[in-house]
C-alpha positions in Angstrom: -0.1 0.4 -0.3 1.1 3.9 -0.8 2.2 5.6 1.9 -0.2 9.0 2.5 1.2 11.8 5.5 -2.1 11.8 8.1 -4.6 14.4 8.6 -3.6 18.1 10.2 -5.3 19.0 13.7 -2.8 21.8 14.5 -0.6 23.9 11.3 1.9 25.0 13.4 2.7 21.3 14.8 0.3 19.2 13.7 0.7 16.5 10.7 0.2 16.8 7.5 -2.5 17.3 5.0 -3.3 12.9 3.5 -0.7 13.1 0.4 1.0 10.3 -1.3 4.5 10.1 -0.3 5.6 7.7 -2.8 7.2 7.7 -6.3 4.4 8.9 -9.5 5.9 6.4 -12.1 2.8 5.1 -15.1 0.4 6.9 -13.1 0.9 4.5 -10.0 2.3 5.6 -6.9 5.5 3.5 -6.0 6.9 2.6 -3.1 9.9 2.6 -2.6 13.1 0.2 0.1 14.6 3.4 0.5 12.8 6.5 2.3 14.6 9.9 2.9 13.1 12.2 5.5 11.6 15.6 5.2 12.2 18.4 8.3 10.2 21.2 9.3 12.5 23.7 9.4 10.9 25.8 12.0 11.1 23.2 15.0 13.9 21.1 13.6 11.6 17.8 13.1 10.9 15.1 10.9 7.4 15.8 9.5 7.6 12.5 6.8 9.3 10.3 5.3 9.0 10.1 1.4 10.2 7.6 -1.1 13.2 8.1 -2.6 14.2 7.3 -6.3 17.2 5.4 -7.8 18.4 4.5 -11.1 16.4 2.0 -12.1 12.9 4.4 -10.8 14.5 6.8 -13.6 14.5 4.0 -16.4 11.3 3.6 -15.4 10.1 7.1 -15.4 11.4 7.7 -18.6 9.7 4.2 -20.4 6.5 5.6 -18.5 7.0 9.2 -20.3 7.8 7.7 -23.4 4.7 5.4 -23.8 2.5 7.9 -23.0 3.7 10.7 -25.2 2.3 9.4 -28.7 -1.1 9.3 -27.2 -1.2 12.3 -25.2 0.2 14.6 -28.4 -2.3 13.2 -30.3 -5.0 14.6 -28.4 -6.4 17.9 -29.6 -5.5 20.4 -28.2 -8.7 21.6 -26.4 -8.8 18.2 -24.2 -5.4 18.8 -22.7 -6.7 22.2 -22.4 -9.6 21.1 -20.1 -7.6 18.3 -17.9 -5.3 22.1 -17.4 -8.2 23.9 -16.4 -9.7 21.2 -14.2 -6.2 21.4 -12.4 -6.5 24.7 -11.9 -9.5 24.3 -10.2 -8.9 21.3 -7.8 -5.9 23.6 -6.7 -7.2 27.0 -5.9 -10.7 24.9 -4.4 -7.5 23.3 -2.3 -5.2 26.3 -1.7 -4.8 25.9 2.2 -3.9 21.8 1.7 -0.5 23.6 -0.5 -0.1 26.1 1.6 0.4 24.5 4.4 2.6 22.0 2.9 4.5 24.5 1.8 5.0 26.2 5.1 6.1 23.5 6.9 8.9 21.5 4.1 9.8 25.3 3.2 9.3 27.5 6.2 7.6 30.0 4.5 5.1 33.0 6.0 2.2 31.1 5.4 1.0 34.6 3.3 3.9 33.6 0.8 3.1 30.3 0.9 -0.6 30.7 0.1 0.3 33.4 -2.6 2.8 30.9 -4.2 -0.5 28.0 -4.6 -2.2 31.3 -6.2 0.3 32.0 -8.3 0.9 28.3 -9.3 -2.3 27.1 -10.2 -2.3 30.4 -12.3 -0.4 28.7 -14.5 -2.4 25.8 -15.2 -5.3 27.8 -16.6 -3.2 30.3 -18.4 -1.1 27.1 -20.5 -5.0 26.1 -20.8 -5.9 29.0 -23.0 -2.3 28.9 -24.5 -2.3 25.3 -25.5 -5.4 25.9 -27.9 -3.0 29.0 -29.3 -0.5 27.8 -30.6 0.1 29.8 -34.5 2.3 28.7 -37.3 2.8 30.5 -40.3 1.4 30.5 -44.1 3.0 31.8 -46.4 4.3 32.7 -50.0 8.1 33.5 -50.1 9.8 36.4 -51.6 10.8 34.9 -54.5 7.9 33.7 -55.5 9.5 30.4 -56.0 7.3 28.4 -52.8 5.1 28.5 -49.9 5.9 28.6 -46.5 4.4 26.5 -43.9 6.2 26.0 -40.2 4.0 24.3 -37.9 4.9 23.3 -34.3 5.1 19.7 -33.1 6.0 18.6 -29.3 9.1 18.4 -28.5 9.2 14.6 -26.9 9.4 13.5 -23.1 10.9 16.5 -21.0 12.8 16.3 -17.4 12.0 19.2 -15.2 14.3 19.7 -12.3 12.7 22.2 -9.6 14.4 24.6 -6.7 13.7 24.2 -2.9 12.5 28.3 -2.9 9.4 28.0 -4.8 8.2 24.3 -4.9 4.5 24.9 -6.2 5.3 27.6 -9.0 8.2 26.5 -10.2 7.0 22.6 -11.0 3.2 24.4 -12.2 5.8 26.8 -14.1 7.4 23.8 -16.1 4.2 21.3 -16.1 1.8 23.3 -17.6 3.3 24.3 -20.7 4.6 21.1 -21.2 1.9 19.0 -21.4 -0.5 22.3 -23.0 2.6 21.8 -26.0 1.4 17.5 -26.0 4.7 16.9 -24.2 5.0 14.2 -21.3 7.8 14.6 -18.4 9.5 13.8 -15.6 9.4 16.2 -12.5 12.7 15.6 -10.0 11.6 17.9 -6.9 14.4 19.4 -4.6 15.6 17.1 -1.6 14.1 19.4 0.4 10.6 20.3 -0.4 8.8 16.9 -2.1 5.7 17.2 -0.6 3.9 20.2 -2.9 5.6 18.8 -5.9 3.5 15.0 -4.7 -0.1 17.5 -3.7 1.1 18.3 -7.8 1.0 15.5 -8.7 -2.0 14.0 -7.2 -4.1 17.6 -8.1 -2.9 16.2 -11.7 -4.2 12.2 -11.8 -7.2 13.4 -9.8 -7.5 15.9 -12.7 -7.3 13.4 -15.6 -4.2 13.3 -16.9 -3.5 10.2 -18.3 -1.3 7.3 -17.0 2.6 8.8 -17.6 2.3 11.9 -18.7 3.5 13.5 -15.2 6.0 11.3 -13.4 7.5 12.7 -10.3 10.5 11.5 -8.5 11.7 12.5 -5.4 15.4 12.0 -4.3 17.9 12.3 -2.2 21.0 11.5 -4.4 20.0 13.6 -7.6 23.2 13.6 -9.3 23.2 9.2 -10.6 19.3 10.0 -11.4 19.7 12.5 -13.5 22.0 11.2 -15.4 20.1 8.1 -16.4 17.3 10.2 -17.2 19.8 13.2 -19.3 21.6 10.1 -20.7 18.3 8.3 -22.0 18.3 9.4 -26.3 14.0 8.6 -25.0 14.6 12.5 -22.8 14.2 15.3 -25.5 14.9 18.5 -23.2 15.6 19.6 -20.0 13.9 22.4 -18.2 15.9 23.7 -14.9 15.5 26.3 -12.3 18.4 26.7 -9.5 21.9 27.6 -9.2 24.3 29.2 -12.0 27.1 26.3 -11.3 24.3 23.3 -11.0 23.1 24.8 -14.2 26.4 24.8 -15.9 27.3 21.6 -14.9 24.0 19.8 -16.4 24.4 21.7 -19.7 28.3 20.3 -19.5 26.3 16.7 -18.9 24.0 17.3 -22.0 27.4 18.8 -24.1 27.4 15.3 -26.0 23.6 14.9 -27.0 23.2 18.7 -28.0 20.0 18.3 -25.3 17.8 21.1 -26.0 17.7 23.0 -22.3 16.4 26.0 -21.0 17.7 27.7 -17.4 16.3 29.6 -15.0 19.9 30.2 -13.2 20.9 32.6 -10.0 20.5 36.3 -10.0 21.9 39.5 -8.7 19.5 41.8 -8.0 20.6 45.9 -8.0 17.5 47.7 -6.5 18.0 50.8 -7.8 16.4 54.1 -5.6 16.7 57.4 -7.9 17.1 61.1 -6.6 14.2 62.6 -5.8 11.9 59.5 -5.0 9.8 59.2 -2.3 11.5 57.2 0.8 8.6 56.0 2.4 7.6 54.5 -1.3 11.1 53.1 -1.6 10.9 51.5 1.3 7.5 49.5 1.1 8.2 48.3 -2.2 11.6 47.2 -1.1 10.0 45.2 2.1 8.5 43.5 -0.8 10.7 42.8 -3.3 13.7 41.5 -0.4 11.6 40.1 1.9 8.7 38.1 -0.4 10.0 34.9 1.1 12.4 35.7 3.2 14.7 36.9 0.3 15.0 33.5 -0.6 14.0 34.3 -4.2 16.4 34.5 -7.7 14.1 37.5 -8.1 14.7 39.1 -4.4 16.2 42.7 -4.7 20.4 41.4 -3.7 22.2 45.2 -4.0 20.5 48.3 -2.5 21.7 51.8 -4.6 20.4 53.9 -3.1 21.4 57.9 -3.6 23.6 59.5 -1.6 21.5 62.1 -0.2 18.3 58.8 0.8 20.8 56.3 1.5 20.9 57.1 5.5 17.4 57.6 5.8 16.4 55.3 4.2 18.1 52.4 5.8 16.9 53.7 8.9 13.3 53.0 8.4 14.0 50.3 6.3 15.3 48.9 9.5 11.7 50.0 11.2 9.9 48.4 8.5 11.9 45.1 9.6 11.1 45.4 12.8 7.8 45.9 12.2 7.7 41.8 10.6 6.4 38.8 13.4 9.0 35.9 12.7 7.6 33.2 13.7 6.6 29.3 11.8 5.5 29.9 8.5 2.2 27.7 9.3 1.3 30.1 12.2 -1.5 32.4 9.6 0.3 35.4 11.5 3.6 35.2 10.4 5.1 37.6 8.2 8.5 36.2 8.3 9.3 32.7 8.5 12.6 30.4 8.6 14.6 29.5 6.3 14.7 26.2 4.6 17.4 24.5 7.0 19.9 25.5 9.0 22.7 24.7 5.9 21.2 28.0 4.7 21.0 30.2 7.9 24.6 28.9 8.7 24.9 31.0 5.1 23.3 33.7 6.0 25.2 34.2 9.1 28.2 33.9 7.5 28.0 36.4 4.8 27.2 39.5 7.6 30.2 38.5 8.9 32.1 38.8 6.0 30.4 41.6 5.8 30.9 43.3 8.8 34.9 42.8 8.1 34.9 44.3 5.6 33.8 47.8 6.6 29.9 47.2 6.3 27.5 48.7 9.3 25.5 45.6 10.5 21.5 46.3 11.8 20.1 44.1 13.1 16.0 44.9 13.2 14.8 42.5 16.2 15.8 39.5 17.3 15.3 35.9 15.7 12.9 33.4 17.3 14.8 30.6 19.3 15.2 27.4 17.8 14.8 26.1 13.7 16.4 27.7 11.1 15.4 31.0 12.3 17.6 34.5 10.5 16.9 38.0 11.9 16.2 40.8 8.9 19.4 43.2 9.0 20.1 46.5 7.0 24.3 46.9 6.5 24.6 50.2 6.2 28.3 51.3 4.0 28.7 48.6 1.7 31.2 48.8 -0.5 30.5 48.1 -4.2 32.5 44.8 -5.3 32.5 43.7 -1.7 30.8 40.1 -0.9 27.3 41.5 0.0 27.3 42.5 -3.5 28.8 39.4 -5.4 26.7 37.1 -4.1 23.4 35.8 -3.8 22.4 36.4 -0.4 19.3 34.5 -0.4 17.7 35.7 2.7 16.5 38.9 5.3 19.7 41.3 4.2 19.2 44.3 2.9 22.9 46.0 1.9 22.8 49.7 1.4 25.2 51.1 -1.2 25.1 54.9 -1.9 25.7 56.6 -5.3 26.1 59.9 -6.4 24.7 59.7 -10.0 22.6 58.0 -12.4 25.4 56.7 -14.8 27.2 55.4 -11.4 24.1 53.3 -10.5 23.4 52.4 -13.9 27.7 51.1 -14.2 27.6 49.4 -10.4 24.1 47.4 -11.1 25.3 45.9 -14.4 28.2 45.0 -13.3 27.7 41.4 -12.5 27.9 38.7 -15.0 23.8 37.8 -13.8 21.0 39.8 -15.3 17.3 38.4 -14.0 15.4 41.2 -12.9 16.8 45.1 -11.5 14.6 47.1 -9.8 14.2 50.8 -10.4 11.8 53.1 -8.0 12.2 56.9 -9.1 9.0 59.2 -8.4 8.7 60.1 -12.1 7.8 56.9 -13.8 9.2 58.0 -17.1 13.0 58.8 -16.0 12.3 55.6 -14.2 11.6 53.2 -17.6 14.5 55.2 -19.3 16.8 54.1 -16.9 14.6 50.2 -16.6 16.3 50.1 -20.8 19.8 50.6 -19.4 19.3 47.8 -17.0 21.0 43.8 -18.5 18.6 42.4 -17.5 15.7 39.5 -18.3 13.6 42.0 -16.2 12.3 45.1 -14.8 10.4 46.3 -12.0 9.7 50.3 -12.0 8.3 51.4 -8.9 7.1 47.4 -8.1 8.3 44.9 -5.6 6.8 42.3 -7.6 6.8 41.6 -11.4 6.0 37.7 -11.9 2.8 37.3 -13.9 1.8 34.2 -15.7 0.9 36.1 -18.9 4.7 37.5 -18.7 7.8 36.1 -20.0 10.4 34.7 -17.2 13.8 34.9 -17.7 17.0 36.3 -17.4 20.3 37.7 -19.9 24.2 36.7 -19.3 24.5 33.5 -16.5 21.3 34.2 -15.2 19.7 31.3 -17.9 18.9 30.5 -21.6 14.8 31.0 -22.6 12.0 32.1 -20.9 9.0 30.8 -18.9 5.9 31.8 -19.4 4.3 34.0 -21.3 3.5 33.6 -25.6 6.5 32.5 -25.1 6.9 29.8 -22.3 4.9 26.6 -24.7 7.7 26.9 -27.0 10.0 25.9 -24.9 8.6 22.2 -25.1 7.6 22.5 -29.1 9.6 21.9 -31.8 9.0 24.2 -34.8 8.8 22.1 -38.5 9.2 24.2 -42.0 7.8 22.8 -44.6 8.6 24.0 -48.5 5.7 23.4 -50.7 4.9 24.1 -54.6 1.1 24.8 -54.8 
């Protein structure tokens, strides 16, 4: 019998909602001899034991996805769309179940978790609509000697690898376009947060996804499993979200097959506050851009470049705003800032703070962190020099370094002085001026006077070492489609 979690009583410390804890392969929940633990980072207690996929299960998942591909690809786009629409409806109806799973295994605050589930569900609705709107091309060639016909076909079996920081949204942002395009998939969630992925798999099963179309493989040892999947000629594409170093390793491992890949990688987001900006507005936007998910986001504001006339005042007001955030277990609905995902991430942030202080940064702790658990208090760091550790490292935690600048040209130069280019933020009292500066940012996305810009209807992705390809928007489905050009003499 498949293992399942229990029924919740106390959302903070009690059992989890009833969900499968096994692998999803070929439409069946499969147990394994080995299992690995999932911990609640707020209490440092084990909350579940999940089936641990290995090489044999990887091969079985590829076979299941390959066998299911032909029938799924041949389904009418409207039929695929209806399955995705039902998945959206189920996720929305069960949003609190998903949010509870996220808070317990990830540690993030309830409001962030609930917002993530709502956002994640929207990818099913958006790509249900996109499934029936894939456009081709039919036109006479400029030379008049042929008719150009361009069609699009599903690429095949997709291997999807997702991180721990957004366990629901990163999964649906990949699964939804893959299924809409007619592809089948194998999802490998992060070992820290497999429960949310298993719940999504269960949602998809109940929405009517045929056996083998979606396979989910939690694992404690991703290297060998990924080697098996990516080395199999039946796998057509890789979609990865995670760190740039791991993304580069995966690209190297796929080079021998010239495997098509899409990558959403690391960030080092600059947050520019221009001269004349409203400081209260800038602080409000900065709190959202920095503290969403406790700072553990590739889109989090990582470096705050503030005009010298505003820097000290903004730093003090930002500290006061951070001091008002209620810290605690994420499943407590009053919590506004939860824990880090693990004590390892907690230690990493504390080490960065020590280094910043040794480099001359003035470290200000906004409030005390709760005892126990992987909590990190929010910090503001003044007098940070551009080029220091905090400006060259993705912090992934509730730490806001402030770097003063004197001119827009200087701010733009420092903002673009990085190998990353995922997202930038610009705060300006003049929106037109803000857009002018935004166009100078070397990043795939820019938020002007906003703390959040992610939207399923918009293309998400970066420049430079922050990624390859786009997710969401009109471009998202094309990551899972092959274009075919036919020249016809009509």
